[in-house]
BAFI-3210 file (N, C-alpha, C; in Angstrom, 3 decimals, decimal comma, padded with zeros to 6 digits):
// residues 50
n [1|2|3|4|5|6|7|8|9|10|11|12|13|14|15|16|17|18|19|20|21|22|23|24|25|26|27|28|29|30|31|32|33|34|35|36|37|38|39|40|41|42|43|44|45|46|47|48|49|50]
n.u [097,820|099,102|097,734|097,820|098,113|099,699|102,371|105,642|106,641|108,946|109,603|111,459|112,681|112,248|114,679|114,962|113,494|115,774|117,898|117,190|117,078|119,959|121,105|120,226|121,780|123,723|126,911|129,543|128,809|128,509|131,342|134,580|138,034|140,455|143,016|145,835|148,055|151,717|151,957|149,761|146,810|143,812|140,383|137,713|134,314|134,922|137,366|140,904|143,365|146,573]
n.v [090,036|092,203|094,756|095,466|097,809|098,701|098,172|098,686|100,013|100,170|101,763|101,992|104,247|104,698|104,313|106,248|108,401|108,560|109,107|111,824|113,663|113,447|114,631|117,346|118,161|120,189|119,532|120,942|122,412|120,357|119,117|118,626|118,892|116,314|115,803|114,161|112,801|112,056|108,545|108,001|106,146|106,772|105,473|105,419|104,811|101,986|102,511|102,644|105,075|105,698]
n.w [111,686|109,448|107,056|103,704|103,400|105,479|104,885|103,796|100,740|098,457|095,608|092,725|090,689|086,915|084,187|082,386|084,345|085,846|084,487|083,221|085,671|086,218|084,478|084,537|086,832|088,332|087,954|088,947|091,521|093,151|093,118|094,215|095,233|096,082|098,093|098,721|100,684|100,197|099,565|100,503|100,285|098,474|098,323|095,856|095,132|094,507|093,305|093,444|094,057|094,021]
ca.u [098,490|099,366|097,101|098,801|098,514|100,669|103,592|106,620|107,080|110,035|109,662|112,508|112,556|112,716|115,888|114,589|113,790|117,027|118,734|116,727|117,546|121,155|121,163|119,906|122,478|125,003|127,947|130,336|128,074|128,866|132,448|135,658|139,209|141,029|144,394|146,439|149,680|152,486|152,016|148,416|145,944|142,362|139,364|136,737|133,470|135,595|138,737|141,944|144,210|148,028]
ca.v [090,097|093,810|094,454|095,570|099,373|099,323|097,577|099,663|099,557|100,325|102,073|102,260|104,969|104,118|104,774|107,613|109,442|108,903|110,275|113,163|114,249|113,517|115,733|118,603|118,500|121,056|118,988|122,021|122,532|118,926|118,377|119,023|118,138|115,476|115,974|113,221|112,900|111,126|107,360|107,622|105,593|107,035|104,820|105,955|104,034|100,743|102,366|102,884|105,946|105,453]
ca.w [110,370|108,967|105,711|102,487|103,435|106,373|104,668|103,418|099,460|097,671|094,093|091,869|089,482|085,951|084,080|081,809|084,981|086,517|083,409|083,434|086,800|086,330|083,289|085,136|088,008|088,341|088,819|089,587|092,639|094,031|092,742|095,062|095,217|097,360|097,894|099,238|101,244|099,403|099,897|101,109|099,551|098,308|097,622|095,689|093,982|094,520|092,708|094,340|093,801|094,789]
c.u [098,039|098,393|098,098|098,956|099,530|102,100|104,360|106,967|107,912|109,842|110,513|112,329|113,242|113,875|115,847|114,449|114,985|117,756|118,296|117,141|119,154|121,802|121,073|120,766|123,496|126,204|129,307|129,852|128,431|130,122|133,373|136,819|139,767|142,347|145,113|147,919|150,621|152,392|150,777|147,574|144,329|141,530|138,298|135,696|134,089|136,917|139,318|143,091|145,383|148,770]
c.v [091,748|093,417|095,509|097,274|099,666|098,775|098,844|099,382|100,412|100,771|102,360|103,033|104,285|104,968|106,249|108,946|109,941|109,763|111,553|114,300|114,385|114,592|117,238|118,931|119,242|120,381|120,137|122,287|121,326|118,782|119,328|118,254|117,592|115,823|114,864|113,261|112,221|109,667|106,848|107,207|106,151|106,064|105,279|105,059|102,749|100,832|102,813|103,723|105,687|106,788]
c.w [109,833|107,769|104,916|102,958|104,384|105,879|103,861|101,878|099,085|096,133|093,663|090,908|087,875|085,491|083,260|082,680|085,885|085,672|083,496|084,341|086,913|085,327|083,697|086,100|087,584|088,890|089,521|090,864|093,574|094,093|094,197|094,956|096,518|097,296|099,052|099,682|100,337|100,024|100,368|099,994|099,602|097,534|096,964|094,607|093,638|093,420|093,445|093,658|094,502|094,006]
res [m|a|d|k|s|d|r|h|w|c|v|i|a|r|n|s|t|i|r|r|m|l|l|h|l|d|y|q|q|y|s|f|e|i|e|a|l|p|g|e|t|i|a|t|d|g|k|v|l|r]
***
């Protein structure tokens, strides 16, 4: 049996840490436009644009 040091542990960052990271992001750098053809459906983050 493997000891504790061989296991992979997942540590989730605290809300305050995630908030600080998001506040420092440059959203203009990661934004882009999506052009849909007439009648085409685009799904983003569980939402659907028609």
